[in-house]
C-alpha positions in Angstrom: 72.9 192.2 108.4 69.8 190.2 107.3 71.4 189.7 103.8 74.7 188.5 105.4 72.8 185.9 107.4 71.0 184.6 104.3 74.3 184.2 102.4 75.8 182.4 105.4 72.8 180.1 105.6 73.0 179.3 101.9 76.7 178.5 102.1 76.1 176.1 105.0 73.4 174.3 103.1 75.6 173.9 100.0 78.4 172.4 102.2 75.9 170.0 103.8 74.6 168.9 100.3 78.0 168.4 98.7 79.1 164.8 97.9 80.7 163.0 100.8 82.4 160.1 98.9 85.2 159.7 101.5 82.6 159.4 104.3 80.6 156.9 102.3 83.7 154.8 101.3 84.7 154.7 104.9 81.3 153.4 105.9 81.3 150.7 103.3 84.8 149.7 104.3 83.9 149.4 107.9 80.8 147.4 107.0 82.8 144.9 104.8 85.3 144.5 107.6 82.6 143.9 110.1 81.0 141.4 107.8 84.3 139.6 107.2 85.0 139.3 110.8 81.5 138.0 111.5 81.8 135.3 108.8 85.4 134.3 109.2 85.5 130.5 109.4 86.4 129.0 112.7 89.3 126.5 112.3 88.0 122.9 112.5 89.2 120.8 115.3 91.1 117.7 114.1 89.9 114.4 115.5 92.9 112.4 114.5 94.3 109.3 116.2 97.3 107.1 115.6 97.2 104.4 112.9 97.9 101.6 115.4 95.6 98.6 114.5 95.1 96.3 111.6 91.6 97.8 111.2 93.2 101.3 110.9 95.8 100.0 108.4 93.0 98.6 106.2 90.8 101.7 106.4 93.6 104.1 105.5 94.9 101.8 102.7 91.5 101.9 101.1 91.7 105.7 100.8 94.3 105.2 98.1 91.7 103.5 95.9 89.1 105.4 93.8 86.1 106.0 96.0 83.7 103.9 93.9 86.0 100.8 94.2 86.9 100.9 97.9 84.3 98.5 99.1 85.7 95.5 97.1 89.5 96.1 97.1 91.9 93.5 98.4 94.3 94.8 101.0 97.8 93.5 101.6 100.8 94.7 103.7 102.5 94.5 107.0 100.2 94.0 110.0 100.9 95.4 113.4 102.8 92.3 114.3 105.2 93.0 111.4 104.0 90.1 109.2 103.4 90.7 105.5 99.8 89.3 105.0 96.5 89.6 103.2 94.7 92.0 105.5 91.5 91.8 103.6 90.3 89.7 100.6 88.8 91.6 97.6 86.9 90.9 94.5 87.5 93.8 92.1 90.4 94.9 89.9 92.4 96.7 92.7 94.9 95.6 95.2 95.7 98.1 98.0 99.1 98.1 99.8 98.8 99.3 103.4 101.2 101.6 105.1 104.2 100.0 106.8 103.6 100.8 110.5 107.3 100.5 111.2 108.2 103.4 108.9 107.8 107.1 109.7 105.0 109.0 107.9 102.3 107.4 105.9 102.3 105.8 102.5 99.6 103.6 101.0 99.0 102.6 97.4 96.4 100.9 95.2 97.3 99.3 91.9 95.5 97.4 89.2 95.7 93.6 89.8 97.4 93.0 86.4 100.5 94.8 87.9 100.7 92.3 90.8 103.5 90.1 89.2 105.6 93.3 88.7 104.9 94.6 92.2 105.5 91.2 93.8 108.8 90.7 92.0 109.9 94.1 93.4 109.1 93.1 96.9 110.9 89.7 96.5 114.1 91.4 95.3 114.0 94.0 98.1 113.6 91.1 100.6 116.7 89.6 99.2 118.6 92.7 100.0 118.7 94.2 96.5 119.0 98.0 96.3 116.9 100.2 94.1 119.2 100.1 91.1 119.6 96.3 91.3 115.8 95.8 91.4 115.5 98.1 88.4 118.1 96.3 86.4 116.8 92.8 87.2 113.2 93.6 86.3 114.4 95.4 83.2 116.2 92.2 82.0 113.3 90.0 82.9 110.7 92.2 81.2 112.7 92.3 78.0 113.1 88.5 78.1 109.4 88.2 78.5 109.7 86.3 81.9 108.2 89.2 83.9 104.5 90.1 83.3 104.3 93.9 83.2 100.5 93.9 83.3 98.1 95.7 81.0 99.4 98.8 79.3 97.7 101.8 80.9 97.3 100.0 84.3 97.3 102.5 87.1 98.9 103.0 90.5 97.3 105.4 93.0 99.5 106.6 95.9 98.2 108.2 99.0 101.0 109.6 101.2 102.0 112.2 103.8 104.3 113.1 106.6 101.8 112.3 109.4 100.8 108.9 110.6 97.5 109.9 112.2 94.0 109.7 110.7 90.4 110.7 111.3 88.5 107.4 112.2 85.2 109.0 111.0 86.4 109.8 107.5 89.5 107.6 107.3 91.4 110.6 105.9 95.1 110.7 106.9 96.2 114.0 108.3 97.8 116.1 105.5 98.0 113.2 103.0 97.8 113.8 99.2 97.6 111.8 96.0 100.0 111.0 93.3 98.9 109.0 90.2 101.0 106.7 87.9 99.9 105.1 84.6 102.3 102.3 83.5 103.3 102.3 79.8 106.2 99.8 79.5 108.9 101.0 77.1 107.0 104.2 76.1 108.9 107.3 75.3 108.3 111.0 75.0 108.1 110.6 71.2 105.5 107.8 71.4 103.3 109.6 74.0 103.9 113.2 73.2 104.6 113.9 76.9 107.6 115.8 78.3 110.3 113.9 80.3 109.9 116.3 83.3 106.9 118.2 84.7 106.3 121.6 83.2 103.6 122.7 85.7 102.0 121.5 88.9 99.7 118.5 88.3 100.9 118.3 84.7 101.5 114.7 83.3 105.0 113.7 82.2 106.8 110.4 81.4 109.3 109.0 83.8 111.8 106.2 83.0 111.1 106.5 79.3 112.1 103.7 77.0 112.4 101.2 79.9 110.1 98.5 81.4 109.2 100.9 84.1 108.1 103.8 81.8 105.1 105.5 83.3 103.1 108.6 83.1 103.4 110.5 86.4 100.8 113.0 87.6 102.2 114.8 90.6 100.0 116.6 93.1 99.5 120.4 93.3 101.4 121.7 96.3 99.0 124.1 98.1 
């Protein structure tokens, strides 16, 4: 009887000392889950308001420019009264084009000032009622004739755009907006640049309108 009791006791001790990996894994899993839930970020509240003043148009247009250049950019575009005006004078190499408050969504741009004759000519032709193809053909003819200044080769256009027309007045960020970049290379081709004529991956540079006055390197945003 005493021997039986000793055997039983030893058996119990062996069981209690055996590895308990399942129990340990369960404990770690529970601990990780608890830690995750404790540190899960709380969604930030958006403090966005409508872009409904000339000041807001200027502030959001400047977001299209490189950050280091925003303080001295010239800003042009339609004001809240619907007039195309200079919204703010500037002294550096960039001209920002503010969002048109009469159009849905948001679209601002910032381009090198050497591109202004090209951009201005496009606006003039659109004001005359010319469609996209007509504007393209007229500027192509004028650029080849040397009567339209296409600016410095490699001059850039920065586009800041999105579906929403609200912004955070503390940061001037437009709700959901993203960037697209253009480098103008008049009459460049895939052969002269080594770039493909269509994007092969998100954020990959490619050449658009190759061989024409409007040839440019396009860098599209990564869609999250």
